[in-house]
N, C-alpha and C positions, 0 to 999 in steps of 0.2 A: 505493499499500499502506499502511497507516495502520503511523504513528509507534508506537515499544513504550519505554515509561518506566519507567526506573531512581531510584528514591527513596527516597534515607535520611531518615528522618525520626526525630521523638520519638513522644510519646505523643497528640499533637495528630493527627496519621495515621493512626491505629487504635484512639483514644477517641471513642467521640458521646453520645450524651445523657445513656442510660445506663448506663455503661461501655464497657471495650475490646469490637468486634468481630475478628473473621475479617479476614485482609488482602482475601479477596476480595467482604466486604461493596460493591454496587455502591453506597453511600450514602457511602460516604468517599471527601473528598474526591481523594487521588489515581486512585480509580476514573471520579470524574466530571468529571476532567478528562481521562482517557484516553478517555473514550466520548465524549467532545464534540471530540477531536482524528480521530476517525472507527473508536474501538474496538480500536485494538494490542493493548491489554492496557499491565498493569503490573507489575513487581517491586520489592516493598516488603520495604526492610531497614531496620529499626526496632527502637527500646526505651524501656520506662520512665524519661523522665530522661537522654534521649540528649541530649547536648550536639556542639560542631563535633568532642572530639576524641575520642567515639565513631563518628562515623560516621567519622572516617578509622581507628582503630581496624577496623573494619568492614572498609575497602575495602582496604586490607593486609592485613588478617589471613581472611578467609573465602573462601576459594574456590568460592562457592557466589557469590561477587560480581564474582569473577574470569573466570568462564565469561558472567553475564551480559552485561561490558563489550563483550563480541565482540558481543552481537545486541543491542543499544539504540538509540537513534535520536537518546536524551535524555536528560539526567541530574539530577535535581531534588537539590539539599542542601538540604532542609526541615530545616532544625535550626538554632540560633541562639535560641530561644524561651526554654528551658530554661537555657542559658546567666545567662541575667542575672537570675535568681531568687535574695532570699536565702540564706546558707549559712551559715547561726552556724555550725557546723560542718566542719572541712575536709572535699571530698570525701573523702578517704580514710578518714573515721574514719565519718562518715553511711551509708556504701558499708554500708563494714565489720560492721557491726551486725548485718546478715545471719548472720555467720558464729561470733557470741556460741555460746557453749554455757556449761552446759546451755542446754536450753530455755528456763527457768523466768526466766533471766538475760536472757535476748533480749527477751523479750517484755519485764518489767520498764526494760530500756534504750532499747528503742523506742518506748512508752508514753510515757518520761522524754521522750525527743528528741522525739515531735511535740507534745507538751502546750508545752515549753520553745522549739518553734522559730516560734511566730509573736509570743509576745514577747520574743526576741531579735531577731528582725525588724523591731521595733516600735521598743524600745532602742537600737538598731545602725544606723537607719535604711537597712535594707536592707541593710547589709554586712557582709562582704563578701557576695560572689555565688557562682556556682556556678562562673561560668568567666568569667575578667575579658573585656572587648571585645576586645583586645589578644590575649592566647590565640587565641580564637574565632574572630578574622582570620585567625592564623596558620595555623590547622589548615585552614582553605579554602582559603586561600593555598595552601598546600601543597599538596592535595587536588583542586584545580583544576590546578597543576604536572603534575602522576601523572596526570591524568586526559587532559592536553593531550597530553603524551609518547607515551601510549598509545594515543591516537587522537587527535590534530588535529583531524579536521574535528566532535568531536563536539559538538551544542551543550548548555551549562550552562545552569543557572538556581537561584536563588536565593529566598532569602526573609529578609524586616524581622523583629524578634520581635513575638510578638503580646503582649496585653495579658491580665491576671487582673484580678478580687475576689475572690483567693481569702483566705479564713480563714486556712486553713492556712500563708498564709505574711505574716501580720496585714495583708492587703491589701495591703502595700506591695510598690513598684513601681520603688525611685528611680534604678535603674541603668539604666532600657529607654532612654529619649530621647538619652543617650549612647550606648549601645551603637548605639542604630538609627542615628544619624548617623553613625557610625566604619562600622559594616557599608554605608549608601549608599556616603560615601565610596571604600572598596574597590570597590565592585560595579561605577565605575563606573571606578576604573583595571584592574580586572580583565577588564571587558568581559563581565561575566556581569550579564544582567540579574535583578531582585528584586523579591519582590510583599510589597507594603508590608499587612500582614496589619490590624495597626491601620485600616489604612482599609477594610479589609474588612470584618474581622467585630469590630472595637471597637465599634459600637455594640451588638453582638446578644450579645459579654460581658458589658460595663461594665452591661445594663437586666437583666442577669438573663436572657437568653434561652437562654441556653446549659446545659448539665450543670450541679446544682443546688454543683458542687463550685468553680464560681467560674473555671476557669479551661480548663476543653474542651468543645467545641463542640458543638452541637444538629445537627440535619442539618440543618436553615436558612444556617446559616456553614460546615458539607461542601459543601452545593453553591455557594453565593455563593464560597470558594476553588476548588474545581474549576474552577467557571464562571470565574473572573477569572485564572487559570493559565492555562488552555485559552486564553486570549484574549493572557496576554505570550507563552505558548511559541510560536505558529501564525506568527507572523510570517515566526520566526526558523527554523523544519524547512524542509527541502528541499521547495519543491511538490509533488514526489512524494508527500512521506509526509504531508499535511495535505488 
Protein backbone atom coordinates (compact mmCIF):
# COMPACT_ATOMS: atom_id res chain seq x y z
CA UNK A 1 0.00 0.00 0.00
CA UNK A 2 1.40 3.40 -0.98
CA UNK A 3 2.24 5.73 1.92
CA UNK A 4 0.11 8.75 2.74
CA UNK A 5 1.99 11.92 3.72
CA UNK A 6 1.15 14.82 6.03
CA UNK A 7 3.04 18.00 5.15
CA UNK A 8 3.28 21.10 7.32
CA UNK A 9 4.43 23.89 5.03
CA UNK A 10 4.69 27.54 4.15
CA UNK A 11 3.75 29.16 0.85
CA UNK A 12 6.58 27.30 -0.91
CA UNK A 13 4.32 24.26 -0.63
CA UNK A 14 1.42 25.72 -2.60
CA UNK A 15 2.70 28.78 -4.49
CA UNK A 16 3.67 28.27 -8.12
CA UNK A 17 5.13 30.49 -10.84
CA UNK A 18 1.92 32.49 -11.19
CA UNK A 19 0.57 32.59 -7.64
CA UNK A 20 -1.01 30.27 -5.09
CA UNK A 21 -2.71 27.03 -6.15
CA UNK A 22 -5.17 24.62 -4.57
CA UNK A 23 -3.53 21.97 -2.42
CA UNK A 24 -4.54 19.17 -4.79
CA UNK A 25 -2.72 20.64 -7.82
CA UNK A 26 -0.63 17.73 -9.08
CA UNK A 27 2.27 20.04 -9.96
CA UNK A 28 2.94 21.12 -6.37
CA UNK A 29 5.94 19.40 -4.79
CA UNK A 30 4.01 17.56 -2.01
CA UNK A 31 1.83 15.90 -4.64
CA UNK A 32 4.84 15.20 -6.87
CA UNK A 33 6.53 13.46 -3.93
CA UNK A 34 3.42 11.47 -3.01
CA UNK A 35 2.98 10.32 -6.60
CA UNK A 36 6.63 9.25 -6.82
CA UNK A 37 6.13 7.18 -3.66
CA UNK A 38 3.22 5.30 -5.18
CA UNK A 39 0.32 7.74 -5.18
CA UNK A 40 -0.87 7.34 -1.60
CA UNK A 41 -1.89 10.98 -1.38
CA UNK A 42 -0.92 13.89 0.82
CA UNK A 43 -2.55 16.18 3.36
CA UNK A 44 -1.16 19.72 3.23
CA UNK A 45 -1.41 22.01 6.25
CA UNK A 46 0.17 25.33 5.29
CA UNK A 47 -0.17 29.09 5.14
CA UNK A 48 1.50 32.21 3.79
CA UNK A 49 4.60 33.11 5.78
CA UNK A 50 4.33 30.10 8.08
CA UNK A 51 7.29 29.44 10.33
CA UNK A 52 8.16 26.51 12.57
CA UNK A 53 6.07 28.22 15.24
CA UNK A 54 2.99 28.20 13.01
CA UNK A 55 3.51 24.51 12.25
CA UNK A 56 3.64 23.79 15.99
CA UNK A 57 0.50 25.81 16.62
CA UNK A 58 -1.26 23.87 13.87
CA UNK A 59 -0.09 20.56 15.30
CA UNK A 60 -1.55 21.33 18.72
CA UNK A 61 -4.56 23.39 17.66
CA UNK A 62 -6.08 21.93 14.47
CA UNK A 63 -8.44 18.96 15.02
CA UNK A 64 -8.09 18.01 11.35
CA UNK A 65 -4.38 17.42 12.00
CA UNK A 66 -5.17 15.28 15.05
CA UNK A 67 -7.37 13.09 12.87
CA UNK A 68 -4.85 12.84 10.01
CA UNK A 69 -2.04 11.82 12.34
CA UNK A 70 -3.79 8.51 13.00
CA UNK A 71 -3.78 7.60 9.30
CA UNK A 72 -0.59 8.95 7.69
CA UNK A 73 2.63 7.04 7.09
CA UNK A 74 5.08 9.94 7.29
CA UNK A 75 5.22 13.62 8.30
CA UNK A 76 7.20 16.36 6.57
CA UNK A 77 7.97 19.53 8.53
CA UNK A 78 8.50 21.68 5.42
CA UNK A 79 8.97 24.93 7.33
CA UNK A 80 11.96 27.06 8.27
CA UNK A 81 12.53 29.04 5.08
CA UNK A 82 10.34 31.98 6.10
CA UNK A 83 11.97 32.02 9.54
CA UNK A 84 15.21 33.29 7.98
CA UNK A 85 13.72 36.31 6.17
CA UNK A 86 14.45 39.87 7.34
CA UNK A 87 11.71 41.24 9.60
CA UNK A 88 12.27 44.95 10.29
CA UNK A 89 9.10 45.05 12.36
CA UNK A 90 8.36 42.53 15.12
CA UNK A 91 6.14 39.72 13.87
CA UNK A 92 3.21 40.70 16.07
CA UNK A 93 3.22 44.22 14.61
CA UNK A 94 3.68 43.07 11.02
CA UNK A 95 0.89 40.51 11.20
CA UNK A 96 -1.27 42.93 13.15
CA UNK A 97 -1.50 45.36 10.23
CA UNK A 98 -4.47 43.40 8.89
CA UNK A 99 -6.48 44.28 11.98
CA UNK A 100 -6.10 48.05 11.67
CA UNK A 101 -9.32 50.00 11.20
CA UNK A 102 -10.67 51.92 9.43
CA UNK A 103 -9.78 50.39 6.08
CA UNK A 104 -8.03 53.48 4.66
CA UNK A 105 -5.68 53.52 7.66
CA UNK A 106 -4.87 49.83 7.13
CA UNK A 107 -4.10 50.38 3.46
CA UNK A 108 -1.84 53.35 4.18
CA UNK A 109 0.02 51.48 6.93
CA UNK A 110 0.48 48.40 4.78
CA UNK A 111 1.72 50.45 1.83
CA UNK A 112 4.21 52.25 4.07
CA UNK A 113 5.48 49.00 5.53
CA UNK A 114 5.93 47.35 2.12
CA UNK A 115 7.86 50.40 0.91
CA UNK A 116 10.08 50.48 4.00
CA UNK A 117 10.73 46.74 4.27
CA UNK A 118 13.40 46.33 1.56
CA UNK A 119 15.20 49.51 2.60
CA UNK A 120 15.26 48.49 6.24
CA UNK A 121 16.37 44.95 5.32
CA UNK A 122 19.39 46.41 3.54
CA UNK A 123 20.12 49.02 6.21
CA UNK A 124 19.90 46.50 9.05
CA UNK A 125 21.73 43.79 7.03
CA UNK A 126 18.88 41.33 7.28
CA UNK A 127 18.40 41.60 11.03
CA UNK A 128 16.27 40.89 12.91
CA UNK A 129 14.74 37.85 11.23
CA UNK A 130 11.20 36.53 11.36
CA UNK A 131 12.20 33.77 13.78
CA UNK A 132 15.73 33.23 15.15
CA UNK A 133 17.18 29.80 14.38
CA UNK A 134 17.28 28.96 18.09
CA UNK A 135 13.49 29.28 18.25
CA UNK A 136 13.00 27.50 14.92
CA UNK A 137 14.87 24.52 16.33
CA UNK A 138 12.99 24.73 19.62
CA UNK A 139 9.60 24.54 17.88
CA UNK A 140 10.69 21.79 15.51
CA UNK A 141 12.21 19.77 18.32
CA UNK A 142 9.06 20.11 20.39
CA UNK A 143 6.93 19.06 17.43
CA UNK A 144 9.10 16.01 16.77
CA UNK A 145 8.92 15.04 20.43
CA UNK A 146 5.14 15.32 20.43
CA UNK A 147 4.80 13.30 17.23
CA UNK A 148 7.06 10.55 18.55
CA UNK A 149 5.13 10.42 21.78
CA UNK A 150 1.89 9.97 19.87
CA UNK A 151 3.29 7.60 17.22
CA UNK A 152 6.83 6.42 17.98
CA UNK A 153 7.16 4.58 14.67
CA UNK A 154 6.15 7.54 12.47
CA UNK A 155 8.94 8.69 10.09
CA UNK A 156 9.54 12.46 10.22
CA UNK A 157 11.38 14.55 7.64
CA UNK A 158 12.25 18.21 7.25
CA UNK A 159 13.97 20.80 5.08
CA UNK A 160 16.85 23.23 5.19
CA UNK A 161 15.87 26.82 4.29
CA UNK A 162 15.43 27.83 0.67
CA UNK A 163 17.07 30.84 -0.98
CA UNK A 164 15.58 34.00 -2.48
CA UNK A 165 16.34 37.01 -4.66
CA UNK A 166 13.24 38.93 -3.67
CA UNK A 167 13.13 42.69 -4.08
CA UNK A 168 10.55 42.76 -1.29
CA UNK A 169 13.37 41.87 1.11
CA UNK A 170 16.07 43.92 -0.59
CA UNK A 171 17.57 40.66 -1.89
CA UNK A 172 19.08 40.27 1.58
CA UNK A 173 19.32 36.82 3.16
CA UNK A 174 22.25 37.01 5.54
CA UNK A 175 20.67 34.78 8.19
CA UNK A 176 20.18 31.76 5.95
CA UNK A 177 23.66 30.22 6.14
CA UNK A 178 23.80 30.21 9.93
CA UNK A 179 20.25 28.93 10.24
CA UNK A 180 20.91 26.13 7.74
CA UNK A 181 24.00 25.00 9.66
CA UNK A 182 22.11 25.03 12.97
CA UNK A 183 19.19 23.11 11.48
CA UNK A 184 21.49 20.53 9.87
CA UNK A 185 23.11 19.89 13.24
CA UNK A 186 19.68 19.58 14.87
CA UNK A 187 18.52 17.15 12.18
CA UNK A 188 21.46 14.87 12.92
CA UNK A 189 20.83 15.01 16.68
CA UNK A 190 17.09 14.46 16.33
CA UNK A 191 17.44 11.79 13.62
CA UNK A 192 15.27 13.79 11.21
CA UNK A 193 16.45 13.56 7.56
CA UNK A 194 16.50 17.03 5.97
CA UNK A 195 16.25 17.99 2.32
CA UNK A 196 18.70 20.76 1.35
CA UNK A 197 16.51 23.14 -0.65
CA UNK A 198 19.44 25.31 -1.70
CA UNK A 199 21.07 22.33 -3.38
CA UNK A 200 17.83 21.41 -5.17
CA UNK A 201 16.36 24.78 -6.22
CA UNK A 202 19.11 27.30 -5.52
CA UNK A 203 20.04 27.76 -9.15
CA UNK A 204 16.38 27.66 -10.20
CA UNK A 205 15.55 30.58 -7.91
CA UNK A 206 18.70 32.67 -8.18
CA UNK A 207 18.82 32.42 -11.98
CA UNK A 208 15.31 33.89 -12.20
CA UNK A 209 13.57 30.76 -13.49
CA UNK A 210 11.09 30.67 -10.60
CA UNK A 211 8.27 33.00 -9.69
CA UNK A 212 8.94 36.65 -10.63
CA UNK A 213 8.71 37.53 -6.93
CA UNK A 214 12.17 36.02 -6.53
CA UNK A 215 11.14 33.67 -3.74
CA UNK A 216 8.62 31.07 -4.88
CA UNK A 217 9.33 28.35 -7.42
CA UNK A 218 8.28 27.53 -10.94
CA UNK A 219 6.97 24.09 -11.84
CA UNK A 220 10.51 22.99 -12.63
CA UNK A 221 11.43 23.74 -9.03
CA UNK A 222 8.39 21.94 -7.62
CA UNK A 223 9.16 18.89 -9.74
CA UNK A 224 12.76 18.81 -8.52
CA UNK A 225 11.85 19.22 -4.84
CA UNK A 226 9.12 16.59 -5.07
CA UNK A 227 11.43 14.09 -6.73
CA UNK A 228 14.25 14.68 -4.24
CA UNK A 229 11.94 14.52 -1.26
CA UNK A 230 10.57 11.18 -2.48
CA UNK A 231 14.14 9.94 -2.93
CA UNK A 232 14.98 11.01 0.63
CA UNK A 233 11.88 9.37 2.08
CA UNK A 234 11.78 6.08 0.19
CA UNK A 235 14.53 4.22 2.08
CA UNK A 236 13.05 5.19 5.45
CA UNK A 237 9.45 4.24 4.79
CA UNK A 238 8.64 0.65 5.45
CA UNK A 239 9.10 -1.60 2.38
CA UNK A 240 5.43 -2.51 2.25
CA UNK A 241 4.58 1.15 1.80
CA UNK A 242 7.04 1.86 -1.00
